[in-house]
C-alpha positions in Angstrom: 161.3 131.9 183.5 163.5 131.5 180.4 164.5 134.9 178.7 162.5 135.1 175.5 164.2 136.0 172.1 163.8 139.8 171.0 163.1 140.2 167.4 163.2 143.5 165.3 160.6 143.5 162.5 161.9 145.3 159.2 159.3 147.9 160.0 160.4 148.6 163.7 164.3 148.7 162.3 163.1 151.2 159.6 161.4 153.5 162.1 164.1 153.5 164.4 166.6 154.4 161.5 164.4 156.9 160.4 164.0 158.7 163.9 167.9 158.6 164.3 168.6 160.1 160.9 166.0 162.6 161.4 167.5 163.9 164.5 171.2 163.8 162.7 170.3 165.9 160.0 168.5 168.2 162.1 170.9 168.8 164.6 174.0 167.9 162.2 175.6 165.9 165.1 175.1 162.2 166.5 175.0 163.5 169.9 171.2 163.2 170.4 170.7 160.4 167.8 173.3 158.2 170.2 171.1 159.0 173.2 168.0 158.2 171.8 169.5 155.1 170.4 170.5 154.1 174.0 167.2 155.0 175.4 165.4 152.4 172.8 168.3 149.7 173.9 167.4 150.1 177.6 163.7 150.0 176.9 163.9 146.7 174.9 166.3 145.3 177.5 163.5 146.3 180.3 160.7 144.8 177.9 163.1 141.6 177.9 163.1 141.2 181.6 159.5 142.3 182.3 157.6 141.8 179.1 154.0 142.7 180.7 155.7 146.5 181.6 153.9 148.0 178.7 150.4 149.5 178.4 148.3 147.0 176.4 146.5 148.2 173.2 143.3 147.1 171.4 145.3 144.8 169.3 145.9 141.2 170.9 149.2 140.6 172.7 150.1 143.9 171.3 151.7 146.5 174.2 153.4 149.8 174.2 156.3 151.4 176.3 156.5 154.9 176.1 160.5 156.0 175.8 160.6 160.2 175.7 157.9 161.2 173.2 158.1 157.6 171.3 155.9 154.5 171.6 157.5 151.3 171.2 155.1 148.8 170.0 155.7 145.2 170.8 153.9 141.7 170.4 154.4 139.1 173.2 154.8 135.4 171.9 155.6 132.4 173.8 158.9 132.1 172.3 160.1 135.7 171.9 159.1 139.3 172.0 158.6 140.8 168.7 159.2 144.9 168.3 156.8 145.6 165.6 157.0 149.5 165.6 158.7 152.9 167.1 155.7 155.9 166.8 156.5 159.3 167.5 153.7 160.1 170.0 153.4 163.8 168.8 152.0 162.8 165.2 148.0 161.9 164.4 147.2 158.7 165.9 144.8 158.2 163.1 148.2 157.5 161.1 149.1 154.7 163.2 148.9 151.2 161.5 150.0 148.2 162.9 
């Protein structure tokens, strides 16, 4: 099976940046933010190798992979995998809009 291209949506990029910046501001150091970034990066690499690993959602072709307290939502297409959002699972799920 040929490897699919990994695409980050503008929202997923923003979500990741917002999360990393939040923990940088709270902790006053980059250490935890860098750890989270590494975890997200590892999760995306795993999704690239095994796209079906995430849990199915109600949305067609959209799955999520749990990374600590976060859910990484992604869409599987024929040629690519699109990361569409990173959601802090401690938030009210009613506010999640994909």
